[in-house]
Each structure stands twice: as C-alpha cells, then as structure tokens.
N, C-alpha and C positions, 0 to 999 in steps of 0.2 A: 400513315398509321395503320397497322393490321388490326382487324376485327374478326370475331367479337372479342371483347375484353373478357378477362376472368376475374372472379371475386375471390378473395382469400377467406377461407373458412377453417376454423380449428378442427372441424370434423375430418378434414383430409389428412390431419397429422398422422394418423395411424398407418398410412401408406408407406411412410419412411422407413419402417423397421426392417423391411425385407432387403434393402439395398445398401444400408449404411457401411457394411463390411466392404463393399466394392467401391463406394463413393465416399472418399475420406476428406471431407471439408470441414474446416473450423473457421468460424462458428457454424454449428450444425444448421443446415436449412430447415425451414418449416415443413416443406413437402418435397420428397424425393420419389420419383417414379421411374422405374426401369422396365422397358418392354420385356415380354417373355423371350423374344428372340434377341440375343446379345449381338452387338456389332460395335464398330468403332468409326469415328470420323477422324481422318488423318490430316494433320496440319503440317505443311512444309513451306519453304520459301516461295512457292508458286501459289500458295492459297491467297485469294484476294480478301481484303478486309473492306466490307461495303458499309458506308454510313448512309442510312435511309432517312436521316433527318439532320437538321442543323444543331449545333452545340454539342456534338458527340466527339469532337476532336481530342478532348482531354483523355477520354477513355481509350480511343484508338492510340494515342501517343504512349499512354501507360502500358498497354498491351505490347506495343512494338518495342518499347525500351526494355521491358522485362524479357521478351523473347530474345532480344539482342544480347543482353547481358548474361543470361542464364544458358541460352541454346545456340546463340551465335548467328541469328538471321532476323530480318525484319520482314514485314508483309507489305505489299503494295496496297495503298489506300485509295479507294474510289468512291464517288458519290453517284455513279451511274449504275442503273439496273444491271445486275450481273447474276447469273445462275450459279448456285453453289457458293462455297466460300463461307466466311464468317460475316454475319450481318448484325448490325447494331441498330436499333429502332426504338420507338416510343410506343407504349400502350397504356391505356387508363387502367389503373389498379387501385381499388378503393381501400386504401390503407391510410390512416391519419398521419403517420410518420413518413417522412421522405425517405426513399431508399428501396421500395419494393421492386422486385425484378422477376423476370421469367427467363429461363435458360433452357433451350431445346437443342439436343444433339441428335441429328439423324444422319443417314449415310451420305446424303448429298449437301447438307447444309448444317451450320451451327449458328443458332439464332439467339440473340440476347436483346431483350426489350425491358425498358424501365418505365416507371410512371413519370420519371423526369430524368435529367442527366445523371443525378446522383444514383438513381436505381440502376442505370446502364452500367455505371462505374463499378457498382457492387456485383453485378452480374459477371463483369470481367474478372473480379477477384475470385469468384467461384470457378470460373473457367481455368484460371491459373492453378487452382488446386486440383483440377482434374488432369493436369499434365503430368507426365512422368517425373519421378523425383530423381532420376539418374541422368546426368548430362550424356549427350550423344545418342540417347535413345530417340527412336522415331516418335513423334508426338501424336500418339493415338489416344483419342478421347472417347470414352464409352458412351453408347447411346444412353440418354437419360433426359428427364424433364424435371426441372427444379423450379418451384414457386416459393418465393421467399420474401421476407420482410423483417424490419427490426422491431424489437420489443420496446426499447427505450429510446428516446430522442437524444439523450446525452450519454455518450459513450467515450469517456475521456482518458487520457494518459498524461501525466504531469512530469515535468523535468525541472529540477533545481540546478541552475547554472551559477548560483551564487557561491556555494561552497567550493565547487570545482566547475571550471569553464570549459566549454566544448566548442570546437570549430564549427563553422557554418555548414561544412560538408556533413558533419555527423548530425547535426540538427535536422538537416534535410533527410538523411537516412532514417532518422528516428521517426520522422513524419511518414516516411514510406512504411515503416512497421505498423504505424497506426492505421494507415490506409489498407494494407494487406490483410488486416484483421476486421475490416469493416467498421472500424471505430471512427469517430468524427470530430473529436476535440483534442487539441494540443494545449495544455495549460502550462504556460512558460513562466517559471518563477525567476524573475529578472533582478531582484534586489535583495540583499541580505546583509547581516552583520559583517560577513567575510568578503563582500565584494558587491559593487554596484555595476551592473552589466549592460546598461543601455545608454547610448549617447543622448544627453539633453544639451542642446546648443546653448540655451540660455545660461546653463550652470555647468561649464566645462569641467570644473574640478570634481564633479561627481564621478567621472571616469578617469580623469588624470590622477586624482588622489584616491578617491573611493573605490576605484577599480582594481587596486592592487594592495596586497598585504605583504608584510615583511618576513613572513615565515608561516609554517603550518605544523601543528603538533604531529609527533611521530607516533603511530600506533593508535590503539584504542584509547578514547578519552578516559582519564585525564592526561594520557599520553606519557611518552618516555623522553621528553625533551622536545626540541623544536628544530626543524631542519634549517632555519635561518635563510631560506631562499625566498627572494622576492617572487611573488606569484600573482597572476591576474589576467585580465583581458576584458574586452567588451565588444559589443555589437554596435556598429555604426547604424544610423538610421536607414542608410541605403541597404545595408545587409538585412535589417529587419524587414524592409519592404520586400526584398528578394525572397526571404523565407516565407513571409505571409502569402505572397503570390504563388510560390511553390506549393504551399499547403492548399490553397484555394483550388488549384488544379487537381488536387487529390480529394476535394470535398471535405477538407479538414479545416475546422475553425480554430484559429489561434486566439487564446485568451491571455492577455498579459497580467502578471501580478506584480504590483508595486506596493511593497510592504509599508504599513502604517498602522498604529503609531509606534509599534515596537519593531524589533530587527532593524534598527536604524543606525547602527555604528558606523557603517561605511559612509552614509550620507552626512552624519554629524562630523566625522573626521574631515570631510571636505568643507563643511560649512558649520563650524562649531556654534554659531549663534542660534542655531535651530534647536539646540538642546537646553535643558533646564539650567545647567551649570555653566555653560559656555566652554566646557572642556577643561583640559585637553582630552581629546578622544583618539582612538585608533581603530583602523580596520582590524577586526578580531582575527587572531591567529589560531584560535581553538574553537570547539563547538560548545553549544549550550545556549542559555538564555541570559541576556545582559540588561542591566538597568539603564543603558543608554537609549532613551527613547525620545521621540519628538516632544517638545514642549506644548502641552495642550492649552496653555494660557497665553500663548504668544501668537498674535494674529499674522505675523510674518511667516510663521510655519504654514499656515493655511494658504497664504499667498504663494509660498514656494511650491507646495504640493499641487495647487491649482496650475501653476505655470508648468510644472513637470507633466501633469496630465494633459495639458493643452498640447504638448508635444507628442505624448504617447498615444492618446486616443486616435488621432488621425492615421496613425500607422496601422491600426488594427480595425478591420471593418466589423468585427464582432460587436454585438450589442452589450456585451459584458465586459467589465473591468473588475479584476480581482484586487482587493485592497488589503488582503491579509487580515489583520485584526486580531491575530493570535499571540499568545505567549508575551503579553505586554505587562511587565512589572510596573507596579504603581509607586515604588519607592521614591523615585525622582519627583514625582508629582506631589507626594505628601510633603516634601520639604521645599517646594518651589512656591514663592510668593505669588507668582503670576498664575500658576495652576490653582492655588487655593482661592485666589480672588475670582477666578472663573467659576469655581464651584459655588462661591457665595453669590456671585452676581446672577446666576442662572438658577439658584435655589436647588442645587444638586445635593443629593444625600451624601455621596462619597466619590472616591476615585473610580469606582466602577461605573457610576452614572456619568463621570467625566469622560470616560472612554466612549460611552454611548453618544454623548454630546459630539465627540470628535467624529465618530463614524457617521453620525446622522448629518453633521455639517458638510462632510465631504460627499456624502450621498446626494444631498440636495444639489451641490454643484455638478456632480457627474450626471444626475438625472436631468439637469438643465442642458446638458450637452447631447441628450438623447440616448444615454447609456444607463445600464443597470448594474449595481454593484453586486459582487460575490464577496463573502467573507467566510473565514473559518468560524466554527461554531461558538467561539468566544464572543462574537459580536451579539450574541444573545444576552450576555451579562450587562445588567444595567438598563436593558430595554432594547428591543430590536429595531433597527432602522426601518422606516415604513415600507420600502419597496425592495429590501434586500433579499438576495438569494443565499441560503446558508449551505456551506460545505461542511458536513458533519464528519469530523476525523477522531474525536475522542470517544469512539463508540457510536452508537445509534441514538443516544439520548437527545442531542442537539437537533438531529434531523427530525426526530419525533415531535419535539416541542415546536420546531418551526413549521412543520406541516400542520400541526394542530392549531397554529396561529394563522393558517392559510398563506404561508410563505412557501415558495418553491425551494426544494432541497436537492442536493447532490450528495449521495452517500459515498463515503470514502473512509470507513473505519480502519484504524491501524491494525485491528486483529485479523483482517482478511485481505486487505488490498494495499498495504504498505510494502512496495516491492523492494525496499531497502532491507527488510528483514532477512535473516538467514534462511536458506532453503534446506539446509541440512545441519545436523547437530556437530558435524565435523568440517566446517568450512576451512578451506586452506588459505583464506585471506581474511582480513578484518572486515566485519560488518558492524552495523549499529547494534546488532543483537536481534532479540525476538526469534521466532521460529514459525514461519509461514510456508507450508508446503503448497505445491501446486494443487493438491487435493483440497486443501483448506480454502484456497482462493476459489476453486471451482464450486465449493459448497455454499458460497455466499448468496444470500437472497436480498437484493436491494430494498424490497418493500417490507418494512417492519410489520410484524403480526399485530402490533399495538394500534395501528392506524385503521380508521374506517375506510370504506371504499371511496368516499369522497375525499378524505384526507390523503389517501394513497396516490391520487392523481397528481399531487404536488411533488411526488418523487420523480424527478425528471430522468434519473439514471444514476450512474456511479462512475468512479474514476480510480485508477491505480496511480499511487504517488511514488515518486522516485527521488528521495532526498540523497544527496551526493557527498555527505561528509567522508564516506569511505570508498568513494568511486573516483579515483584519480584519472582514469583513462576510459576511453570509449568501450573497449573490450569488456571492462568490469560492468559497465552500464548494461551491455547486452546480456552478460552472464546473469545479472540480477533480474532482468525483465522476462527472460525466457526460461522455461515455458509458461510462466504465470500469466503473461499477457494473453497468451492463447486461451488459457482458462477463463480469464476475466472477459474476453471478447465474447465467448459463448454465454456467459452469465448475462450480458447486456444485450446481446442480439437475439438469441434463440428463445422460442416459446418456452415458458416455464415447464410446461407439461412434457417437453422433449428432453429435459436435462437428465442425463444419465451418466454417472461416473464410469461404470464399466464400458459403456459405449465411447465416451470421450477418450478413455484410456487407450482403446484400440486405435483410434484416429490420431492420437498423440504420437504413437510410434512412427506414423508416416510423417507427422509434422516435424519430428527430430530430423528426418532426412531433408525436409524442406529448408530447415534453418542452415543445413550444410550447403544447399544450393545457393542460399542468399549470402553465404560467407559470414554468417553471424555466429558469434560466440554464444554458448548457452549452457546452463547448469544441467549436469547429468544426475542431479540429486534424486530425480525420480526413481533411478534404478538402485539408489543407495540402500544399505541396510537401514531399516527403521525399527525403532524400539518403542514399546509401550509397557506401562506398569499398571497392574491391577491388584486389588486386594486378593489375598489367598483365600480360597473358600473355607479353609479350616480355621481362619482367623489367625494364623501364625505366619507373619511376614507378608510378602508380596510376591506376585508372579511377574517375571521379567520375559516379555514375549518379543521375539525377533521375527522380522519378515522382510521380503524384498519383491519388488515388481519385475525384476530382471528375469526374463523367461529362461535364460541359460545359466543363471547364478545359482550357486550352492553355498549355503551358509555353514561355516565351521567356526569352532572356537577352541582356545587352549584351555586344557583342564586346570591350569593354574597360571598365575601371572608369570612365573619364571619359566614355564614350559615352552618349548619351540614346536611341540607336537600340536597338530590340529586334528580335531575330530568332528564328525558331522553333527550338526545341530538337528535334533529331531522333535523335542518337546520343550515347552517353556521352562525356564529356570524358576525353581521355588526357593526364594532367597530368605533365609531365617536367621542369618548372622552376617556380621560385617564382611563384606566381600567386594572384590574388584573383578568385574566380568568383562572379558573382551570378546570380540567376534570379528570375523572377516568374511566378505563375500568374494567367492572364487568364480571366475568365468574362464573356462578352459585351463583350470588349474592356476590361474593367475589372479592375484588379489586386486580388486577394483574398488573396494570400499571396506572401511573398517571402523569400529567404535569401541570405546572403553567406557564403562560406567561403574562408579564407586557407590556402594550402599552402606549406610551407617544405620544399623538396625537397633531399635530400642522398643520399649513397651508400647509405644503409640504407633509403631510402623504398621501400616495396613489396616488400622482400626477405623471404625466409623467416626466421622467428624462432622460437626455442624458449625457453621459460622454465622453468628447473630448479625454481624455488621457486614453487609455485602461489600465486595471489592468494587473499585472503580471499574466501569464497563470495559475499559481497554487494558485492564491489569488483572485479569482472571487467572493468569498462569496457564501453562499448557495442559495441566491436569485438573484445573478447577481446584476446589477445596481440598480434594484428595492429595493435591500436591504438597500439602502441609504435613502429610504423614506417609509419603511414599518412600521414605528412606533415602532420598537424594537431596544433597545440597549442591547449589550451583558452584561450579569450579572455576568458571570464567569471571564471575563477578560482573559489575556494571549493571546498569538499568535494563539492558537488553535481554538478559537471560530469560528464557521462557519459564523458568522455575519460579520467578517471583510473583507473588500476589501483592497487590498494592492498594492502599487506602489513602486518599487525599483529604485529610481533615479528621475523619473519624478514627476512633480507637479500633483495634482488632480484638474481637471477643470470640473465641472458638471453644467448643466443648468436645472432648474426646471421650468415647465409650471404650474402655479397656476390655470390655467383654466379661470381666469378672473382677472381683476385688483383688487388689495386688498391692504389694508393699512398694512404695516410692519414696524417693528422697531429694529429687531435684528435677527441674524442667529447664531445657535449653531451647532458645529461639535463635535461628540463623537469620540475621537481619543485615541491612545495607545502610552505608553511609556514603552518600554522594551529594554533598551540599550544592554543588554547582548545578545539579539537575533537580534541586528542591527536595532531595530525599535525605531524611534525618533519622538518626537512631531514636528509638522510643525513649520517653523520659524514664520509664520503668516497665517492668512487667510484674503482674500479680497473678498468683496461682491459687485456685480454689479447689476443693474436692467435695464429693458428694457420694453418698451410698445409693441414692435413688435418682439422681439427676434433677432434683427439685430443691432440696435444702442444701445450701452451700456453706462451706467454712473456709475462711481465708487462711492460707499457710504462710503468707508473707509476700513481700515485694523484693525485687532485685533490679539493679541498674548497672552492675559491673560487666564489662564486656572484654573479650579477648579478640583484638582485631587481627584480620588476616591480610595477606598482601593484596588482595583483589578488591579492596573497599568493603568487603563483608566482614562480619563480626559475629561472635557467639555471645549472647546474653544469658547468663545463668541465674536461676532463682533457686538457691539451696534452702532446704527446710529439714526439720527433724523427721526421720522415717515415719511414715503413716500408711495406713491401709485405705484404699478407695477404689471404686470402679470408674467413677466419673471425674474427669480433670477439666477444669475451665481455666483457660489462660486469657488474660486481658493485657494487651500491650498498649500503653498510653501513648498516643500520638504526640509528637514534639509540640504541635500547635502551630502558632503563627511564626513564619520565618522572620528572624530579627533584621533590624536595620543594617544596611551595609552588605548584606548577603544577596546573591542572585534570588530573585523572586520575593524580596522583602515585602512583608505585608500580606503575602498569600498563604494559604493553608499548606503545611508541609506534608510530604508524602512519607508513608510508613511502609517499607517493603519487608516481607517475611517470606521465606520459602520452606522452612521446615521447622517443626516443633518436635522436640524429643522429650520423652518422659522416661526418667532413669530411676 
C-alpha cells in the first residue's frame, strides 16, 4: 500500500474548474488537477496491467473486457513489480461511503488506488472516460490527478420486467450501464399483475401460469384493442444467481421486489385461493391498478408469501427485500368476511390499518431472516412498519414523513426520476406520458429542504425508475434511460457544490459519443426544439418561446399552417388570438426536430391565477398553476400529459384576476375522465365573481360536458352576462370511488389543464 494517504476536503473542490473542459467525466469528480505542462500516457496492447494487492481482479477484468469490446485488445495482467504501465492498488481514504479513489496519470505510469476494491473499480470507470471516444484512435490519456468519492450511499436504477420481459443478456448489459455511471444498486421488479418473472420451485404455477398473459393492449392505455398474442417469460433461479454474481463483480447490489399485497393478479391466477373471492382471475393484459389483491384475512396467504421469500432471499445477498406495498385497492377487503374478521380481531380502524398489519406481519418475518424491507411510500398509510425503509415516489412528502419518523428513505419522485416519462413533447413512439427532460432530472436535489440536518441523514440516496408498459424491446429501454441516467448519476455521486448544468451540458456532448461506443440507443431530445409559455408583459395573451441546445441548429417556422415557406425564428411569438404555431429545427438545412402547438385564447389566458387547494405533489403540471391559463389544452389526453394538474380528494379552487372589469358569460374547464386510473370528472363546477377579490357572488353551477376522443372533456358553466374583474372557479371532486371500480373506496383524482373565461 502506497503512503502517505490523502484526506478528502471540500476546500479542494475549486481546483476542478480549470480542467473540466478537457477532462469529460460523468459523474463529475470531486477534485480534478491538471499539471501546467500537458502530456499524455499512451495505452497499447503492450501496456502491462499490474495488480499491487489482492481482490483487484474484478476491476482488471472489467477494464480488459471494455478495452477488448470497444478497442479490440486486452492487457497482460501481472502481480509482479513492474515499472510503468497501469497499476491498481489500495490506499486509505477517509470517506464514510465506500468508493473513494485516486487516479494519477503521468508520462510513465497510470495509477489507480481505492479505499477498497469498490473504489478501485470506480477509478477504472473514470479511466474509461478519459479514453478517446473514437474507435481506432490511439489510446492517449491526458496527464491528470483525480481525487473522488460518492455523495450518497444508495445510487439506484430500477427495471420492471413484469410488464415486459427482458433476456438475461440485456439484464447484464443494464447492470453494466449502472456500473459505468458509478451507481451501485439494481432494483429488480420481478412480480406484477401482468406477469410473475422468478421461478419458485415450491409453487411452479407462478411461472407456468402466472408468467404468461394471453395478449397485450395495443397503443396507449386504454388501448385500441388487444394483440391476442401469448406473451411472457421468467428467470430460473440459476439465471438469477448468474445475474446476481455478475452484478457483484461490478459492485452492484441487486434488490428484488416481490409485490404485496396488491399487483397480485398473476399470482392469484396461478393460485386463486390466495384471493378474497377465489377467482376466477387472469394475468392482466392491460395496464393500471386492479382490485385483485392478496387476501389479508387468510393465513395461508402469509404462509405462501413466506415460502416464496424463503426461496427468493437466499438468491440475493442484499440485506434489503422490496415488498412493494403500493397501489393496493381495498375494495376486495371491504367485502371479504375473512378480512373484516381480521380487522375486528386486531382492533384495526379500517382497511388502511389492515394493510399496515399485512406489511408489519411480513416485515417481522423478513426481519427474522436478517433482512430489512423496503416499500413504496403507501406503506406509511395506517402506520409505518417499525424497521421499514421507505421509497418515496409520489413526490417527496412520503420521504419527508418517513425521515421525520427516523426511518431511512430513498427518494424517487415521479416528477424528476421516472425514466418512463417522455423526454420530448414529440415522441415518435408511445410512452406513459409525462415530460421529464434531462435538464429536469439533473436539477433534482435528493435532500428535501424541509428536513433538519439530523433528519437529512436518513436520506440514503435516490433511484431512477423504469416502468415498462410501453417498452417492448431493449432498444426502447436504452432510449428511455439515456441520457437521463447520466444526469442522475451526477446528482447522486458528485458534491452538491459542483453541480452545474452548463458544465454538465458540455460533458454530455462527449457522453453522447460514448453511448455510440457502447452501441447503446439513446434519446436525442436534448437537441430538440423546446418551447415554453410565459405571460405577456402587457397582460394580453402569452409569449411562446422556442429554443434548442443544438450548436448547429437553426429554428424556422411557417408563417401559417398552410404555408410551405419557412422563415427564421428571431423573437418569441406574442399569441393574442387562437392560433396553431409550428416550428422546425434545421441542421445543414435538413429538418431534425419539429413541433406544433395549438393555442385557444380567452379572457383568462395569461392572467394571474392563484390556486387555493394545492395540487398533489406529483401532479403539478409542467407549468404549475399558470398551466391552467396558458392557452393550451392537452391534445394527447391520458393521465401522462404534462399539462394536467391533479388533485386526489380535494376540490379545485382557483381565482383568476382578469386585470380589469370585463363582461363574461361562461367558463370552460378542460378535464379528464379515465376511471381505470382513478381519474373522474368533477361532480360540477361553480363560478363566482368579485369586483375586489374579497366579496364573491355565485353565478351558478354546471356539470354538462362535451367529451373528446382522447378521454378529455369540456365542462361548461353558462350564466347571464355579467361584469367582473375576479373569477373564482370551484370544481367539485367526484369523491370516493364507487364499489366495483378500480381503486374503489379510495379518493378520486380530479384532473384539469385549462380554465377558459369567455
């Protein structure tokens, strides 16, 4: 071991700024130093690879495999003292999280040392990013000293193989992507309503029956029919062991997820007695949330799940087992005599506490096996299991509550790190919706400001989630994770003080070339045309602003919808009347990106708006409250559109300041009805007016709607013409979802994306 050791200090961070343009590494290292005299160390097939300690074989093997696959040669590995070459070693580095490393590149030697084998491995990842991004080039590595360490201990990426199944070879490739970004957790979502994907020898029907469905919906939910094709697959226990061992050699921890008590259709189809009704059940062929859940009043269910976990847990060395716990409708339990008897016998208040009983009972068993459970933030409902770790996905609220209760948390809010969301407003294939750019992912801060310093220590890190309803093949998965995975890796690894979007943007240009070296598919939405809408300063309409990060791109637009002529875009559009605006990005006079936007302008468009009832944290819309008066109605429909603002349970109450007293005669709300996703039309909308914004007069209610083809609808409240400056609109939430419907007994969602005052 070489001495003296060095200590990491944030005071060294400032050194990095002078060389980042030359050293393009993602995630950004804590300290990068470059000597005044530039130089290069050259790697060739004759360069020795020297291991100066035991346990470094994984790093050497990964480096050699990469060199062979990308550049066509391997290095000779030696444990004997050799001058020159690439040396791997250990050094003490006082950092509390495993993975710190030192990388030194000099003329006669390239030296990588870590505080442990994991640190050496991460040093190798940085070396790989110092190599040329063109194949066939000589491998010249610039002189540099890098001192680096991770910020968070949990740096995760998830993959759902329940909706769509992926082969072992791709799962290994996926793990490589995790490792190449210095991330360290693979969350493997193995069971779902649409398929059970892991072999359980005691219950063979789980895969024989539950591993296959008889068809899949076509297109975006609710779909345009069913393809009628039998679909499925599963991993044998031998394959699971193979994948877990593969991940371990890359210092990636694999955490299995076995869903309970909801998302159980596949398991119930295989073993109907585990449900409240006894069936018949089916492996689901569409997406959404289903009432088919494990019976919480039946002891045989717990015996079954314990048997399953007895086979699952030995396959995974991780101390964690993810048990889901999310989106569990209570309808079956409400009508099940056994479940109601369980509630009575244990003095539980309701079905939410019954779910807490279910989770706590399973936690006790899992704890007895030396493991800790992770659950989605719904496990907070009815009381949190004593030792549970919470994965906060419905915004940050669940994570904040758990940390305040001194539970460890992993932040994974849909707003920033759900990598199944669209990356562009003009996707050429179906996605679940939403709109999460690489910039938005990069902007995420995992430690909520609401936490004290002591509570913040419970935030172990964050995770990107990849739900695969609309990812039928591996190429689509790669397209959806890149480049957002690179952005997330920097959020989780690099010191917060070093985070800089302009700097990351420069390094991302090189990373795109690296994806090409890997043979990975990736989204080019980063270069797309991007649009934003802001209020017009004169209070008349809105400003429509276009931009692109493409250095060679030039934005043009047609003067009218019918025109084939394109003129250069120079200033934002001031939109004062109904209009459809198109634009195209040209690179070398060839179109590479385009968009169209329809505006429906009314007296509320662009005006100041306040919303008295805050939206759900994960349903704030792309433009926040202003999205209700930005002149845009979603055209795609479906819950995924970034235009929707959503309230689960509360009514919507919004006040619009028209700027001056005006004559008005009706108000329109653009709303959504998608009951399978718990989204219902409002019972009614009521309109009030005021001259001063304090004293209100009701103009009446309305509930009549005109439905559109995309599940959206327009609800109109007409009234006698009146003059007012302030308009208050209250949309009455549907309330509790009725029996027999998905989510029965839960609070309904209300979705609104535009309010028009006419």
